[in-house]
N, C-alpha and C positions, 0 to 999 in steps of 0.2 A: 331265551334259550341258548342262543350261541355262546354268551358269556359263561353259561352253565355247564355247556358240553367242554368248553376248555379248561374249565377248574375240576369239572368230575370225571372227564374221560382220558385215559392215557394216550399221549402221543408219543409213538414209538419212533425209532430210528429213522426211519423213512419218511417222517412228517405225516404220518397217517393217524387218524383218531381210531382207537379199539376199543368200543364199548363191551368188551367181553374179556372176563365176566361181566355181567350187566352190575353198575355201581348201585347202592342202595336207593339214591334219587329214582333212578331208572325203575328199580321195583315197587317204589312207592307210587309212581305215576301209573304203574302197570295195574296197580290195586285198585285204583279210582274207578267209580262206576263208569259202565260204558257211554252212557248217556252224557257224560261231561267231555267226552273227547269230540270237539267241534274246532276244526281248523278256523273255521269262519271266526268262531268266538275268539280263538288266538290272534289271528290276524287284527282284530279290533279292539283287543284288549289293552288298557293303558295302565302303567303302573300307578298304585296309590301310596302316599306317606302319612301316615305310617303304614306297613303293609297290612292288608286285610287277609282273611283266610282265602278269599277269592284269588287274591294276588299269589299265595303260597301254592294253590293249586295250579293255577295259570302258568307259575315259573316251571313246576314239575312237567306239565304237559307241553310246555314250549320246548323244555329240554327234550323230553321225549320224543318228540316230532323231530328235532335236528338230529337226536341220534339215529331216528328212523332212517332220515333222508342220508344220512352218511352212509350207513349199510346199504343203501340203494347204490351208491357209487365208491365201491371200496377201493378202487384204483386210483382213484384221484388223491393227491396231496390235499393237506387242509386249505391252502390258498387256492387251488384250482376248484375245490369243491365250494369255498366260500363264493366265489364267483359265479358258479354256477346257481347257487342257491339265492344268492342277490339278485340275479337277473330273472328269475323264476316268476311268471305270472301267478297273482292271487289264484285265478281259477285254476292253474294247474296245479297249487299247492292243496286247494280245495278238493279237486278231484282226488286226491292221495287219501282221503280221509278214512274209508272203509279200509284199505291196505293197512294204513298207520294202525289203525284199532286191532286189526287182525295180528300184526306184529307185536303190538302192546300184549295180548292174549298170549302170545307164544313166550315172550320175556316172562311172564308170570312163571312159567313151569322153569323158567331157570333160575328163579331167585330162592337162594336158602331161606329156609323157614328160621325165624326168630328163635332167640333163645328158650 
């Protein structure tokens, strides 16, 4: 998720990531069924090669979790934020699942409809 955050979210002049407006990938993640939003599943996920449909979904969801976590610490620079996230306990991350899911539901309303 972190690599995709750097790729898909703009870093402004203050070294802050700004997922606003939401990139297309965030909208795709928000459109996935709520029962697929599992932090425990993301923490246990391992990439497959070649990528499977599950990998594609997990990449979108892990990216969305990273974007969610970024918005929870908006004043942190990317470096500061990375240190906070890398030291977070898995139980702490899992405890954010309901809040993350609600955040994704909110993102859905901010996404532009397709053509």
